[in-house]
C-alpha positions, 0 to 999 in steps of 0.5 A, spaced: 346 610 862 347 617 866 354 619 869 354 619 876 355 626 879 362 625 881 365 622 874 361 629 870 365 634 876 372 631 874 370 632 867 367 639 868 373 641 872 378 638 868 376 642 862 375 648 866 383 647 867 385 646 860 381 653 860 385 656 864 391 653 862 390 657 854 393 663 858 391 668 852 384 665 851 387 664 844 385 656 843 392 655 842 397 652 847 403 656 846 410 652 849 410 656 855 403 654 856 403 647 855 409 647 859 406 649 865 399 645 863 403 639 863 407 640 869 402 642 873 399 636 873 407 632 875 408 631 867 415 631 864 416 636 859 421 636 853 420 641 848 423 636 842 417 631 844 412 630 839 405 634 841 402 628 839 405 624 845 405 630 849 398 630 848 397 623 849 400 622 855 395 628 859 389 624 856 393 617 860 393 622 866 385 624 864 383 618 863 387 615 870 384 621 874 377 620 871 376 613 872 379 614 880 374 620 881 382 624 883 379 631 884 385 632 889 390 632 884 386 635 878 385 641 884 392 641 886 394 642 879 389 647 877 392 650 884 399 650 880 397 654 875 394 660 880 400 660 884 403 662 876 399 667 875 393 663 871 386 665 872 379 664 869 377 669 864 371 671 862 372 668 856 373 662 860 367 662 863 362 664 857 366 657 854 364 653 862 357 657 861 355 653 854 357 647 856 354 647 862 347 648 858 
């Protein structure tokens, strides 16, 4: 069964968001990157919180936005990252091109 274009668009945009949030493209989120990522999605960040719990909350947020096709909230989060100086890097573009094939 083919996915509708809106769901694919939300998935790809969320993936782009995740790539952008890894500011230095090392495939590991530093505490600052993780904090910025969560806060840009209006999720709380507590450096004492176990990372699996933070990932679970992030996954739940994505699932809700995916089901509701909430591109506006996702784009607001991306905009927040851009305001913090995050950018789509050439490495991000290569990865996005790879998954688009």
